[in-house]
C-alpha positions in Angstrom: 11.4 55.4 -2.7 11.4 53.8 0.7 10.1 55.4 4.4 12.7 56.2 6.1 13.2 53.0 8.8 11.3 50.8 6.5 12.8 47.1 6.0 14.0 45.7 2.9 12.1 42.8 2.1 14.1 38.8 1.5 10.7 37.1 0.4 8.6 37.4 -2.3 5.2 36.4 1.3 7.0 39.9 2.3 6.5 41.7 -1.3 2.5 41.2 -0.6 2.1 41.2 2.9 4.1 44.7 2.6 6.4 44.1 4.6 8.7 47.8 3.3 5.9 49.2 5.6 7.6 51.6 8.3 4.6 49.9 10.1 6.0 46.7 10.4 9.2 45.3 12.2 10.2 45.4 15.4 11.0 47.8 18.2 13.7 48.5 20.8 15.6 45.4 22.0 14.4 44.3 24.9 10.8 44.9 23.1 9.3 41.8 21.7 6.2 43.9 20.7 6.1 42.5 16.8 3.3 43.6 14.2 2.9 41.8 10.7 0.6 43.1 8.6 -2.2 40.6 7.5 -4.5 41.4 3.8 -7.0 43.1 4.4 -9.9 45.0 3.2 -9.9 47.2 5.4 -7.9 50.5 5.3 -8.5 50.9 8.9 -7.0 47.3 10.3 -5.3 48.3 14.2 -2.1 47.1 14.9 -0.9 44.0 17.4 1.1 44.3 19.7 2.4 41.0 21.4 2.8 41.5 24.7 6.8 40.4 26.1 6.6 36.5 27.2 9.5 33.6 27.8 6.9 31.2 26.8 8.3 30.5 23.2 5.8 27.9 22.4 3.2 30.8 22.9 4.3 33.7 21.5 2.7 35.1 18.6 1.0 31.8 17.5 -2.7 32.4 18.5 -4.9 33.9 16.8 -3.1 33.6 12.8 0.0 35.1 14.7 3.2 34.2 13.5 6.4 33.3 15.8 9.2 36.0 14.8 11.4 33.9 12.4 15.8 33.8 12.8 17.0 35.9 10.1 19.2 32.9 8.8 15.9 31.1 8.6 14.6 34.0 6.5 17.6 33.9 4.3 17.6 30.4 3.6 13.5 30.9 2.5 15.2 33.6 -0.1 16.9 31.6 -1.8 14.5 29.0 -2.4 11.6 31.9 -3.4 14.8 33.0 -5.5 13.6 33.2 -9.4 9.9 33.9 -9.0 7.4 31.7 -10.8 10.5 29.9 -11.0 12.2 29.3 -7.9 12.8 26.3 -6.7 10.1 26.2 -3.8 7.5 26.6 -6.3 9.4 23.9 -8.5 9.1 21.4 -5.6 5.3 22.3 -5.2 4.6 21.8 -8.9 6.1 17.8 -8.4 4.6 17.7 -5.6 1.1 17.6 -7.4 2.2 16.2 -10.5 3.3 12.9 -7.9 0.2 13.4 -5.7 -2.1 11.4 -8.1 -5.0 14.0 -7.1 -8.2 12.7 -8.5 -11.5 14.6 -8.8 -14.6 12.1 -8.1 -17.9 13.0 -8.5 -18.4 15.1 -5.6 -21.9 13.7 -4.9 -22.8 11.8 -0.6 -24.9 9.5 -3.1 -25.4 8.9 -6.2 -26.9 6.6 -9.0 -24.9 5.9 -12.5 -27.6 6.5 -15.7 -27.8 4.1 -18.0 -26.4 7.0 -20.6 -23.4 7.4 -18.1 -22.2 4.1 -17.8 -21.3 3.5 -20.9 -18.7 6.2 -20.3 -17.8 5.3 -17.1 -17.2 8.4 -16.0 -20.6 10.4 -15.6 -23.2 10.2 -12.2 -25.9 12.2 -11.1 -27.7 13.2 -7.6 -28.9 11.5 -6.1 -31.0 13.8 -3.4 -31.9 12.0 0.1 -35.3 11.9 1.2 -37.0 14.6 2.3 -38.2 13.0 6.1 -34.9 11.7 6.3 -34.0 13.2 10.2 -30.6 14.9 10.3 -29.4 16.7 13.0 -29.3 20.3 13.5 -25.2 20.7 13.4 -26.2 19.1 10.2 -28.7 21.5 9.0 -26.6 24.5 10.0 -23.4 23.0 7.8 -25.8 22.6 4.8 -27.0 26.3 5.2 -23.7 27.7 5.4 -22.7 25.7 2.7 -24.8 28.5 0.3 -22.8 31.1 1.4 -19.2 29.7 0.8 -17.8 31.1 -2.3 -14.2 29.8 -2.1 -14.1 26.3 0.1 -11.9 23.7 -0.9 -13.2 20.7 -0.5 -11.1 17.8 0.4 -13.9 15.2 1.4 -14.6 11.5 0.7 -17.7 10.2 -1.7 -20.3 8.3 0.9 -19.9 5.5 -2.1 -16.3 5.4 -3.1 -14.9 6.5 0.0 -12.6 8.5 -2.6 -11.1 12.0 -1.5 -12.3 14.8 -3.2 -9.7 18.4 -3.6 -10.2 22.1 -4.0 -13.0 23.7 -6.4 -12.7 27.4 -6.4 -16.6 27.7 -6.5 -18.4 25.9 -4.3 -22.1 27.0 -4.9 -22.9 24.5 -7.0 -26.0 22.7 -5.9 -24.6 19.2 -6.9 -22.3 19.6 -3.6 -24.3 21.1 -1.4 -25.2 18.5 1.2 -23.6 19.2 4.2 -22.1 15.1 4.1 -19.4 16.5 1.7 -18.6 19.6 3.9 -18.3 17.4 7.2 -17.4 13.4 6.2 -18.2 12.6 9.7 -21.4 12.7 9.3 -22.4 9.9 7.5 -21.1 8.1 10.2 -22.7 5.7 12.4 -21.5 8.0 15.3 -23.6 11.2 14.1 -26.9 10.1 14.3 -29.3 12.6 16.2 -29.8 10.3 19.4 -26.9 9.8 20.5 -24.5 13.3 18.8 -21.2 13.7 17.2 -19.1 10.5 18.1 -20.7 10.3 21.9 -19.5 13.9 22.9 -22.0 16.2 21.8 -25.6 16.7 21.8 -28.2 16.8 18.7 -29.8 20.4 20.5 -27.5 22.6 21.0 -27.9 26.6 20.4 -27.5 28.5 17.5 -24.7 30.5 17.7 -22.6 27.2 18.7 -24.3 25.7 15.6 -22.3 29.3 13.7 -19.6 28.4 15.3 -18.5 25.7 14.1 -19.6 25.6 11.0 -17.4 28.9 11.3 -14.5 26.1 12.1 -15.2 23.7 10.0 -14.5 26.0 7.3 -10.9 27.6 8.9 -10.4 23.4 8.7 -11.5 22.9 5.5 -9.1 26.0 4.3 -5.9 25.2 6.5 -5.7 21.8 5.6 -5.8 20.2 8.4 -7.8 17.7 7.9 -5.2 16.0 5.1 -3.1 13.3 6.5 0.3 14.4 6.7 -1.0 18.0 4.9 1.2 16.7 2.1 -1.7 17.2 -0.8 -1.4 20.5 -2.8 -5.1 20.3 -3.3 -6.8 21.3 -7.4 -8.5 24.2 -7.7 -11.5 24.3 -10.3 -13.0 27.1 -11.8 -16.8 27.9 -13.5 -16.1 29.0 -16.9 -19.1 30.4 -18.9 -18.9 29.9 -22.7 -20.2 32.4 -25.6 -23.0 30.2 -25.9 -24.1 30.3 -22.2 -23.0 27.1 -21.3 -20.7 26.6 -17.6 -18.4 24.1 -17.7 -16.0 23.3 -14.8 -12.6 23.2 -15.5 -8.9 22.5 -13.2 -7.0 25.9 -12.5 -3.0 25.5 -13.6 -0.1 26.7 -11.5 3.0 24.9 -13.2 4.3 27.3 -15.5 6.2 25.6 -18.7 10.0 25.2 -17.7 8.6 23.6 -14.3 6.5 21.0 -16.8 9.6 20.1 -19.2 11.2 19.7 -15.0 8.3 17.3 -14.4 8.2 15.8 -17.2 12.5 15.2 -17.1 11.9 14.2 -13.7 9.6 11.3 -14.2 11.7 10.1 -18.2 15.2 10.5 -16.9 15.9 7.4 -14.3 18.0 4.5 -13.4 17.3 2.9 -16.4 19.6 4.5 -18.8 22.2 2.6 -16.8 21.1 -0.8 -18.8 21.3 0.6 -22.2 24.8 -0.2 -23.1 23.7 -4.1 -22.1 20.5 -2.9 -24.8 23.0 -2.0 -27.4 25.2 -4.9 -26.8 22.5 -7.4 -27.4 20.9 -5.7 -30.4 24.2 -3.9 -32.2 24.6 -0.6 -33.6 21.9 -0.6 -36.8 19.2 -2.0 -34.4 20.2 -0.5 -31.0 20.1 3.1 -32.1 16.9 2.7 -34.5 14.7 1.1 -31.4 16.1 3.5 -29.6 14.9 6.6 -32.1 11.4 4.1 -32.2 10.9 4.2 -28.5 11.5 8.6 -28.4 9.4 9.4 -31.2 6.1 6.4 -30.2 6.5 7.4 -26.4 6.1 11.3 -27.3 3.5 10.5 -30.1 1.5 8.9 -27.4 2.0 11.7 -24.5 0.5 14.3 -27.4 -2.3 11.5 -27.3 -3.0 11.9 -23.8 -3.3 15.4 -23.7 -5.8 15.6 -26.6 -8.1 12.7 -24.8 -7.4 14.9 -21.5 -9.0 18.0 -23.5 -12.2 16.2 -23.8 -12.6 15.6 -20.0 -11.4 18.4 -18.0 -12.1 16.9 -15.4 -10.2 14.5 -15.5 -6.8 13.7 -13.9 -5.2 10.5 -13.5 -4.4 8.1 -16.6 -6.8 5.2 -15.2 -9.6 8.2 -15.1 -9.1 8.3 -19.1 -9.6 4.3 -19.3 -12.7 4.1 -17.4 -13.6 7.2 -19.4 -12.9 5.1 -22.8 -13.5 1.8 -21.5 -15.8 1.7 -18.5 -15.3 1.3 -14.3 -13.5 -1.9 -15.0 -10.5 -1.0 -17.1 -9.9 1.9 -15.1 -9.0 -1.1 -12.0 -6.9 -3.0 -14.0 -5.4 0.2 -15.3 -4.4 0.9 -11.4 -3.3 -2.4 -10.7 -0.9 -2.3 -13.5 0.3 0.9 -12.7 0.6 -0.2 -9.1 2.9 -3.0 -10.3 4.7 -1.3 -12.3 5.4 1.4 -9.6 6.7 -1.5 -7.6 9.2 -3.6 -10.4 10.3 0.3 -10.2 10.5 0.2 -6.3 12.1 -3.0 -6.7 15.0 -2.4 -9.5 15.8 1.0 -7.5 16.9 -1.7 -4.5 19.0 -3.8 -6.9 21.1 -1.2 -7.9 21.4 0.4 -4.3 22.8 -2.7 -3.3 25.1 -3.8 -6.5 26.7 -0.8 -6.4 27.4 -0.5 -2.4 28.8 -4.3 -3.0 31.1 -3.3 -6.1 32.8 -0.3 -4.3 32.4 -2.0 -0.2 32.9 -6.0 -1.0 32.7 -8.2 1.8 29.2 -7.5 3.6 27.0 -9.3 0.5 24.4 -7.8 -2.0 21.6 -9.6 0.3 22.7 -7.9 3.1 22.9 -4.2 1.4 19.2 -4.4 0.1 18.4 -5.0 4.1 20.2 -1.7 4.5 18.2 0.0 1.6 15.0 -1.1 2.9 16.0 -0.5 7.0 16.9 3.3 4.8 13.7 3.6 3.3 11.2 2.6 5.8 11.1 6.1 7.6 11.1 7.7 4.6 7.7 6.5 3.3 6.3 8.3 6.3 8.0 12.1 5.2 4.9 14.0 3.5 4.9 14.4 0.4 5.9 18.1 0.3 9.4 17.6 1.3 10.1 14.7 -0.7 9.4 16.9 -3.7 12.2 18.9 -3.0 14.6 16.4 -2.6 13.0 14.5 -6.2 15.0 17.4 -8.1 18.2 15.7 -6.6 17.4 12.6 -7.9 17.3 14.1 -11.2 20.6 15.8 -10.8 22.4 12.7 -10.0 20.9 10.9 -12.9 22.8 13.1 -15.4 25.9 13.4 -13.1 26.3 9.8 -13.5 26.3 10.4 -17.4 29.0 12.1 -17.3 31.3 11.1 -14.5 30.9 8.3 -16.5 32.1 10.0 -19.7 34.4 11.5 -17.6 36.1 7.9 -16.8 36.2 7.2 -20.2 38.6 10.3 -21.1 40.9 9.9 -18.3 41.4 6.3 -19.2 44.0 5.3 -21.8 43.4 1.8 -22.6 41.0 -0.7 -23.3 38.8 -1.9 -21.0 36.8 1.2 -20.3 38.0 3.8 -22.2 37.2 6.1 -24.9 40.4 7.0 -26.8 40.4 3.2 -26.8 37.4 1.6 -27.8 36.1 -1.9 -27.2 35.7 -3.5 -29.8 32.0 -3.5 -31.5 29.5 -5.2 -33.7 26.4 -3.8 -35.9 24.2 -6.6 -35.6 23.8 -9.0 -33.0 26.5 -10.7 -31.7 23.8 -13.4 -31.1 20.3 -12.9 -32.6 18.9 -14.8 -30.1 19.6 -11.7 -27.6 17.7 -9.2 -29.7 14.1 -9.4 -28.3 16.0 -9.1 -24.8 16.9 -5.7 -25.8 12.5 -4.2 -26.2 12.1 -4.0 -23.0 15.8 -2.3 -22.0 15.1 0.4 -24.6 11.5 0.7 -23.6 12.2 1.1 -19.9 13.3 4.5 -20.2 10.3 6.3 -21.6 7.8 4.9 -18.7 6.2 7.8 -17.8 2.7 8.6 -19.4 1.0 7.4 -15.5 2.3 10.7 -14.5 1.8 12.7 -17.9 -2.1 13.0 -17.3 -1.4 15.1 -13.9 1.5 17.1 -15.5 -0.6 18.5 -18.7 -3.4 19.3 -15.8 -1.2 21.3 -13.5 -0.3 23.6 -17.0 -0.5 27.0 -16.6 -0.9 26.9 -20.4 -2.2 24.2 -21.3 -1.4 25.1 -24.8 2.1 24.7 -24.2 2.2 21.4 -23.9 3.0 20.4 -27.4 6.2 22.5 -27.0 7.1 21.3 -23.3 7.0 17.4 -24.5 9.1 18.3 -27.9 12.0 19.9 -25.9 11.5 17.0 -23.2 11.9 14.2 -25.2 14.8 16.1 -27.5 16.6 16.5 -23.7 15.7 13.1 -22.7 16.8 11.4 -25.7 20.4 13.2 -25.6 21.0 11.5 -22.7 19.8 7.7 -23.6 22.4 7.6 -26.4 24.9 9.4 -24.8 25.3 6.9 -21.9 23.7 3.8 -24.6 26.6 4.7 -27.2 29.4 6.1 -24.0 29.0 3.0 -22.4 28.9 0.1 -25.4 32.3 2.0 -26.3 34.0 1.4 -23.7 33.0 -1.6 -22.7 31.3 -4.0 -26.0 31.1 -7.1 -25.4 32.2 -6.8 -21.5 29.7 -5.0 -21.0 27.4 -5.7 -17.3 23.9 -5.3 -16.2 24.6 -1.6 -14.7 27.1 0.5 -16.8 27.9 1.2 -13.1 29.2 -2.0 -12.0 31.6 -2.3 -14.6 33.2 1.0 -13.6 33.1 0.3 -10.1 35.0 -3.6 -11.5 37.4 -2.3 -13.3 41.1 -1.1 -12.6 41.9 2.1 -13.9 39.5 4.9 -12.3 40.2 7.6 -10.0 38.9 5.6 -6.3 37.1 9.8 -6.1 35.3 9.6 -9.2 34.0 6.0 -8.0 33.1 7.0 -4.4 31.1 10.6 -6.1 29.2 7.5 -8.5 28.2 5.7 -5.4 26.8 8.7 -3.5 24.8 9.4 -6.4 23.8 6.0 -7.0 22.8 6.1 -3.4 20.9 9.0 -3.4 18.6 7.7 -6.1 17.1 5.4 -4.5 16.4 7.5 -1.6 15.0 10.1 -3.6 12.9 8.1 -5.8 11.6 4.9 -3.8 9.1 7.6 -1.1 7.9 9.2 -4.3 7.0 5.6 -6.2 5.1 4.1 -3.2 3.2 7.0 -2.3 0.6 6.0 -5.2 0.6 2.5 -3.5 0.2 3.5 -0.2 -2.3 6.2 -0.8 -4.7 3.6 -2.5 -4.1 1.1 0.1 -4.8 3.2 3.0 -8.4 3.8 1.0 -8.9 0.4 0.5 -8.6 -0.5 4.1 -10.2 2.8 5.3 -7.0 4.1 7.1 -7.3 7.6 5.0 -8.2 10.7 7.6 -10.2 12.0 4.8 -12.8 9.1 4.7 -15.0 7.2 6.4 -14.1 3.8 7.0 -15.4 1.5 4.4 -14.9 -2.2 6.7 -17.1 -1.8 9.7 -14.5 -3.1 12.6 -12.6 -0.2 11.2 -16.1 2.6 12.0 -15.2 3.8 15.1 -11.8 3.5 15.5 -9.1 5.7 17.1 -7.0 8.3 15.6 -3.9 6.4 17.7 -4.8 2.9 16.4 -5.6 4.3 12.6 -1.3 5.7 12.8 -0.2 2.4 13.9 -2.6 0.5 11.0 -1.0 2.8 8.5 2.4 2.3 9.8 2.1 -1.1 9.4 1.0 -0.8 5.8 4.4 1.3 5.6 6.4 -1.2 7.1 4.7 -4.2 4.6 4.7 -2.5 1.6 8.6 -2.0 2.4 9.9 -6.4 3.1 7.3 -6.8 0.3 9.9 -4.9 -1.8 13.0 -6.1 -0.2 11.7 -9.6 -0.5 11.1 -9.6 -4.4 14.5 -7.3 -5.0 15.9 -10.4 -3.2 14.6 -13.2 -5.0 14.4 -11.5 -8.2 18.6 -10.0 -7.6 19.5 -9.1 -11.7 19.1 -6.2 -12.4 18.6 -6.0 -16.9 16.0 -8.6 -15.7 14.1 -6.0 -13.5 14.6 -3.8 -16.4 13.7 -5.6 -19.3 10.4 -7.0 -17.9 9.6 -3.5 -16.9 9.8 -2.1 -20.3 8.1 -5.6 -21.9 5.0 -5.9 -19.6 4.5 -2.6 -18.2 6.2 0.2 -20.4 4.9 -1.3 -23.5 1.6 -1.6 -22.4 1.0 1.7 -20.9 3.2 3.9 -22.4 1.9 3.0 -26.3 -0.8 0.3 -26.3 -3.8 2.1 -23.8 -3.1 5.6 -24.6 -3.8 5.1 -28.3 -6.9 2.6 -27.4 -8.0 5.3 -25.3 -7.4 7.5 -28.0 -8.8 5.3 -30.5 -11.9 4.4 -28.7 -12.9 8.6 -27.2 -12.5 10.0 -31.5 -13.3 6.9 -32.9 -15.8 8.8 -35.3 -13.2 11.9 -35.6 -10.0 9.4 -36.7 -9.2 9.7 -40.4 -9.0 5.7 -41.8 -5.0 6.6 -42.5 -4.5 7.6 -38.9 -7.0 4.5 -37.4 -4.4 2.0 -39.8 -1.0 3.6 -38.0 -2.3 3.5 -34.7 -3.9 0.2 -34.9 -0.7 -1.3 -36.4 1.2 0.5 -33.6 -0.8 -1.2 -31.1 0.1 -4.5 -32.7 3.5 -4.3 -32.8 3.8 -2.8 -29.8 1.8 -5.9 -28.4 4.0 -8.2 -30.5 7.5 -7.1 -29.2 6.6 -6.5 -25.7 4.8 -10.7 -25.3 8.6 -11.6 -27.4 10.3 -10.1 -24.7 8.7 -10.9 -21.8 9.0 -14.7 -23.2 12.9 -14.3 -23.4 13.1 -13.0 -19.7 11.5 -15.8 -18.4 13.7 -18.2 -20.1 17.1 -19.0 -19.2 19.9 -17.7 -19.5 21.9 -20.3 -21.3 19.0 -20.6 -23.8 19.5 -16.9 -24.9 22.8 -16.3 -24.5 22.3 -13.8 -21.6 25.3 -14.4 -19.8 27.9 -11.9 -18.6 31.5 -11.6 -19.5 32.8 -10.3 -16.2 32.9 -11.6 -12.8 35.9 -9.8 -11.4 37.8 -7.2 -11.6 39.4 -6.5 -15.0 
């Protein structure tokens, strides 16, 4: 029973912190005395009272206290947490971890690669500094405190690579005990003992000041203040001792099976489904349905292959790291370039889709002008922290599925051709022109391009053994969505289908204007929610490459010692330049089906089929049977041929391939 006068808890945090206790709450209508119970091991924690104050900016924010929130904000927060572990807030955090492309590079201030490790491309061993190396007292004090810290979250760069490190649950590992691993700024040229910390702190200070400085840095790391935009949800690592006495490190997953399925669907269900009716027109019923089923089965198989490879390397979280583990560091660089171009191509396709749809609904401006509008809208979103974008990504998935539903409703409501399911358009079993068949290869593969995110999704699972079940459910659901859009669009318009099925809806008379407006709103939401997420890994890589990441010391000498304001301006310039590049490419490549076909032929065949199988064959070469090897090599050969042929066909003129549109005005 709850004690009289206790408050009913509204959030899970209230349950954890004991808000229902009669000690907590506010007393009196004119008093500002508020007490928040914080978790503590001590049973006699004294009550904290906040004196009345008229300064809202300072009231209740010092010493770890929180300002009172309004009842409205608390109720909104309660709605976000409905469902417990599978609440909307936890879904958003799960997708944030998947979309952040977090990595765990070696935790050393300086390291050398042995000959044995160089073959695998990821192994490193510590190269300890010389005992005679002069260090400041602050370095020595922080180094002594390292051994006493049991749960420090590391998010600092490697001195050699400039790549950030992420969380680990046990920081007592001797390999990461160097002070530079805890305070990255100590590795800069301004941290020498002759001058001081950035020229403002003398190297000889008293012991209590050093201890206080170390404590403040620990608290900063735990709060994540050092992270840019505070947007990374750091990875956690635990050390596990096996029965044979061997101690290994593994990443602690936090996503449930429903969250994993939603994240996977979020990756696979996108704007690529809008070009599937055109792929059916190019291939016909027989080759079209076989191609769609083959794409689903092959990518599902390689997704499971990736999970098996990840089990061999427990600390790998990124697709490109598997390339380094299998073939060396050069392969990792190549894979990262492929991923970058794939993400950029996806952004271009989204801009083209945005402009085509709005121009069809609101004619008069022109497609180029609408693309510029899209770029203006997207630019400020590139500065939004990832934790907010991850919430909006859920709406992107809902909009994609909503478009499928609205297209089907339009087909059922209209009673005559074109654009009706009650009076279907003429179709054919085989391609009407065999020269268009290669164009369908990339279009059928484009909706299945999500393997770059699958390693992050798998590694974040609370129960990785359920990944196989999650993949099974995800691909069945995605296949039903893709198949529905392909069949419905093909039946509604037949040979008149355009590169985007939504363009057919908007350019054909007889449909509800309200449904058309809702469809365009959905189409406009998808680029707004997807493009900032797609550009985030590109921006992050550019910041690290240019030395602009807040967690790393700048590699270029000209950026060393640059003020935070100047770094902020440069990071803003990176985001602006990337947006302009995407916009220019979208203007130069105006056809949506061309972009999608290139994505499928060049990137999806390579990243989703060829590379996972190549990694698997290399890593498990001695454990795979000859029959399985032959099957995998056959898949690699077929995928390579289809990808090359599809890419060549996309580059040919439309007059040679027969890919000409049939609709130029409203039908």
